[in-house]
Structure formats: structure tokens, C-alpha cells
C-alpha positions in Angstrom: 17.1 -11.3 3.1 19.0 -8.1 3.4 17.6 -4.8 2.1 18.6 -3.1 -1.1 21.8 -1.0 -1.4 20.2 1.7 -3.6 16.5 2.7 -3.8 14.6 4.7 -6.5 11.1 6.2 -6.3 9.5 6.1 -9.7 6.1 7.8 -10.1 3.9 6.3 -12.8 6.0 3.1 -12.6 3.2 0.7 -13.3 3.2 0.8 -17.1 5.0 2.1 -20.2 8.2 4.0 -19.6 7.8 3.9 -15.9 7.7 0.1 -15.9 10.6 -0.1 -18.2 12.6 2.2 -15.9 11.7 0.1 -12.8 12.7 -3.1 -14.5 16.0 -1.6 -15.9 16.9 -0.4 -12.4 16.2 -3.8 -11.0 18.7 -5.3 -13.5 21.3 -3.0 -12.0 20.4 -4.0 -8.4 18.4 -0.9 -7.6 15.1 -1.3 -5.7 12.1 0.7 -6.6 9.1 2.2 -4.8 6.8 2.7 -7.8 3.5 4.6 -7.8 0.3 4.0 -9.7 -2.9 6.1 -9.8 -5.8 3.6 -10.3 -4.5 0.4 -11.9 -3.2 -1.6 -8.9 -3.2 -4.8 -10.9 -0.6 -3.4 -13.3 1.5 -2.1 -10.5 1.4 -5.5 -8.8 2.5 -7.1 -12.0 5.6 -5.0 -12.1 6.3 -5.8 -8.4 5.9 -9.5 -9.2 8.2 -9.3 -12.2 11.0 -7.6 -10.2 10.7 -9.9 -7.2 10.7 -13.0 -9.4 14.1 -11.8 -10.8 15.4 -11.4 -7.2 15.0 -7.7 -6.9 13.0 -5.4 -4.5 9.9 -3.4 -5.4 6.8 -2.1 -3.7 3.8 -0.3 -5.2 2.2 2.7 -3.6 -0.9 4.6 -4.7 -0.5 8.2 -5.6 -2.3 10.8 -7.7 0.4 13.2 -8.6 -2.2 15.9 -9.4 -3.5 15.9 -5.8 -0.9 17.8 -3.6 -3.1 17.4 -0.5 -2.3 13.7 -0.6 1.5 14.2 -0.5 2.0 14.3 3.3 0.3 10.9 3.8 2.3 9.6 0.8 5.6 10.7 2.3 4.6 8.8 5.5 4.0 5.7 3.4 7.4 6.1 1.7 9.0 6.3 5.1 7.3 3.2 6.2 8.3 1.3 3.1 11.9 2.4 3.4 11.9 1.3 7.1 10.8 -2.2 6.0 13.9 -2.3 3.8 16.1 -1.1 6.7 16.6 2.3 5.1 15.8 6.0 6.1 16.5 7.6 2.7 16.2 6.7 -1.0 18.7 7.6 -3.7 16.8 8.4 -6.9 13.6 10.2 -7.8 12.1 9.8 -11.2 9.1 12.1 -11.8 7.6 10.0 -14.6 3.8 10.0 -14.0 1.9 12.0 -16.5 -1.3 12.3 -18.6 -1.7 13.1 -22.3 -3.6 16.0 -23.7 -4.6 16.9 -27.3 -6.3 20.1 -28.5 -5.7 23.2 -30.5 -5.4 26.5 -28.8 -8.9 27.3 -30.0 -10.3 24.2 -28.3 -8.5 24.1 -25.0 -10.6 24.8 -21.9 -9.4 26.3 -18.7 -10.1 23.0 -16.9 -8.0 21.2 -19.5 -5.1 23.5 -18.8 -5.4 23.4 -15.1 -5.6 19.6 -15.1 -2.4 19.3 -17.1 -0.7 21.9 -14.9 -1.5 19.9 -11.7 -0.1 16.7 -13.0 2.9 17.9 -15.0 4.2 21.0 -13.2 2.6 21.5 -9.8 2.7 17.9 -8.9 6.4 17.2 -9.6 7.4 20.5 -8.0 5.6 19.9 -4.7 6.2 16.2 -4.6 9.9 16.8 -5.0 9.8 19.4 -2.3 8.0 17.0 0.1 10.4 14.2 -0.6 13.6 16.1 -0.4 14.2 15.3 3.3 14.1 11.6 2.3 16.5 11.8 -0.7 20.0 11.0 0.3 22.8 13.5 -0.3 24.5 12.7 -3.5 21.3 11.3 -5.0 19.8 12.1 -8.4 16.5 13.3 -9.8 15.2 12.8 -13.3 12.2 14.8 -14.6 10.4 13.7 -17.7 9.8 16.1 -20.6 9.1 15.5 -24.3 10.6 15.9 -27.7 7.6 18.2 -28.2 9.4 21.0 -26.4 11.9 21.1 -29.4 9.6 20.3 -32.3 5.9 21.2 -32.7 2.8 19.3 -33.6 -0.6 21.1 -33.7 -2.8 20.0 -30.9 0.0 19.4 -28.3 0.3 23.0 -27.1 -0.8 22.4 -23.5 1.2 19.2 -23.0 4.3 20.7 -24.5 4.0 24.0 -22.6 3.9 22.1 -19.3 7.0 20.1 -20.3 8.7 23.3 -21.2 8.1 24.4 -17.6 9.5 21.1 -16.4 12.8 21.8 -18.2 13.2 25.2 -16.6 12.3 23.7 -13.2 15.0 21.1 -13.7 17.7 23.6 -14.1 16.7 25.5 -11.0 16.5 22.3 -9.0 20.0 21.4 -10.1 21.3 24.8 -9.0 19.5 24.8 -5.7 20.3 21.2 -4.8 23.9 21.3 -5.8 25.0 21.9 -2.3 23.7 18.5 -1.4 25.4 17.0 -4.4 22.1 16.0 -5.9 22.2 16.1 -9.7 18.9 16.9 -11.6 18.4 16.2 -15.3 15.5 16.1 -17.8 14.9 13.2 -20.1 12.8 14.0 -23.1 11.5 11.0 -25.0 10.3 11.2 -28.6 7.3 9.3 -29.8 7.2 5.9 -28.0 4.9 2.9 -28.6 3.0 2.7 -25.4 -0.6 3.1 -24.3 0.0 6.9 -23.9 -2.3 9.1 -25.9 -4.7 6.1 -26.2 -1.9 4.1 -27.8 -1.8 6.2 -30.9 1.9 5.5 -31.7 1.6 1.8 -30.8 -1.7 1.0 -32.4 -2.1 3.3 -35.4 0.0 2.1 -38.4 -0.3 5.4 -40.2 1.0 7.4 -37.3 3.8 4.8 -36.7 4.9 5.1 -40.4 4.9 8.9 -40.3 7.1 8.8 -37.1 9.4 6.3 -38.6 9.8 8.4 -41.7 10.6 11.5 -39.6 13.2 9.7 -37.4 16.8 9.2 -38.3 16.9 5.7 -37.0 13.8 4.8 -38.9 11.3 3.6 -36.3 9.2 4.8 -33.4 10.7 4.3 -29.9 10.0 1.5 -27.5 9.8 1.6 -23.7 13.1 -0.3 -23.5 14.7 2.5 -25.5 14.0 4.8 -22.5 14.0 2.8 -19.3 17.6 1.5 -19.5 18.8 5.0 -20.6 17.2 6.5 -17.4 18.8 3.7 -15.3 22.1 4.5 -16.8 21.7 8.2 -16.2 21.1 7.5 -12.5 24.3 5.4 -12.3 27.6 6.6 -10.9 28.9 6.4 -14.4 26.9 9.6 -15.2 27.6 11.4 -11.9 28.9 14.5 -13.7 25.8 15.0 -15.9 23.8 17.7 -14.3 21.1 20.3 -15.3 20.8 18.8 -18.8 17.9 18.1 -21.2 18.7 14.8 -22.8 16.4 13.9 -25.8 15.9 10.2 -26.4 14.1 10.1 -29.7 16.2 8.2 -32.2 16.8 11.5 -34.0 13.1 12.5 -34.5 12.4 15.7 -36.6 16.0 16.7 -37.3 
């Protein structure tokens, strides 16, 4: 079997929005190297789903908050690419993340530092480490949140980190333009996943409040996001660059 024509690397690709992205890419014929932190079984399930449909996928362990692990991870990526007969990959989706809730009066320095490592420092230095493996003309998507536009008490740390991601994205787009690498931010609204302990998915009261605050009348689903990211990475959107694209169904207008 020949190797894939296009390859994506999706961090946090074992569940939720990451899984939806990997599966949407597979439907477009794009292979994925997907990362997981601790849940190997979930990652293997995504690989099985993609390969059963005739696609290519491979799961790699990665803690995006541990920059010391990045050199070994890059070597793993090179090995995985070589197994597919490739030296470079085309698309990087910095999806992996953790939730955090707490008012400014409650946040500890450890809370803040942990969020910074995963959401800002991790994507910055992982992208830096992977740049030699990204093909010229490739694309990068960083994940932000609707919470950088509208505010909910208790989300100050998470939203602040995502605000940094949005600025980082614009600078990446400027600096990588010479290599024809487009960089954009996707900012989901409230989505029904296991994120934040499944609050949007499992709490009917929260789901009703979000539906009432959303123009399209419901919370989002993973399949509202994954296919959008896959589309953004396609050649059809080659001229979209340095943008923050909110995908929230019109939440908090």
C-alpha cells in the first residue's frame, strides 16, 4: 500500500475535537499523526476507525506541557513519517489542551503555570521544534476559544492563555510567510465533549443556557469543528492567513 499524499499532525487527537479533526481529515484523504497524553486506548480507537475506513493514522504519546520531551518526540515523528515514505508533513493542528476554572481570587500560581505550559509554552516550542519537518506551503492551526471574545467568571486563566495563542498565531503567520506557511486560529464556542468534566455535554441546565445564548439555538458538537478545521487546511482556503475564526454558532452575540 502506498503512503499518504498529505499528512497532518494533530495534538490531542484521541478525543473530542481532536478526534473529530482526525476523522474529518481522513475523509479528505489526509493521514494523521495524532498525539495522546495518557489514554492510549482512546488513541488506538481513533487509529482503528481511520484505518478501517481505508485511511492512515498513527498515535504517538506526548505531554504538550513537557518541553523537555519534544526532541525525542520529533525523532518519533521522523520515524513515523519514514514508515509512510515521507520526510515532511503538511499540516500542524495544536489542539491539545486542558480546562481550568477559578476566579482571580482563587487561582494559584501553580494553576497559572500549568495552564501556561500546556496552552502557550507547549504550542510555541512544539511548533518551533517541528518547523524543519513541516513542508513549505503547509498550514498551522492553533486552537483558541470563544472566551477570548466573551467573558464568563471563572475562566480568566484559560481565556488569558488563549488570548496569547491568538497573538502568537499572527506573529507565526508573519514570520513563516516566506515559506508560504499559513497560520490561523480556530476559536470554538461551547462544545459538547468531555472537556471541563463534560459540563456542556452532561449538564442539561448548562446546555439550555448555552442554547439560549446561541443564535443557532444549540451547543456545538465535535463534528461542527473537525470538518471546519479540515476545510481550513484544504487548498480551497489557501489564502486565509493570520485570522481568528470563531466557530460557535453565533454564541453571545
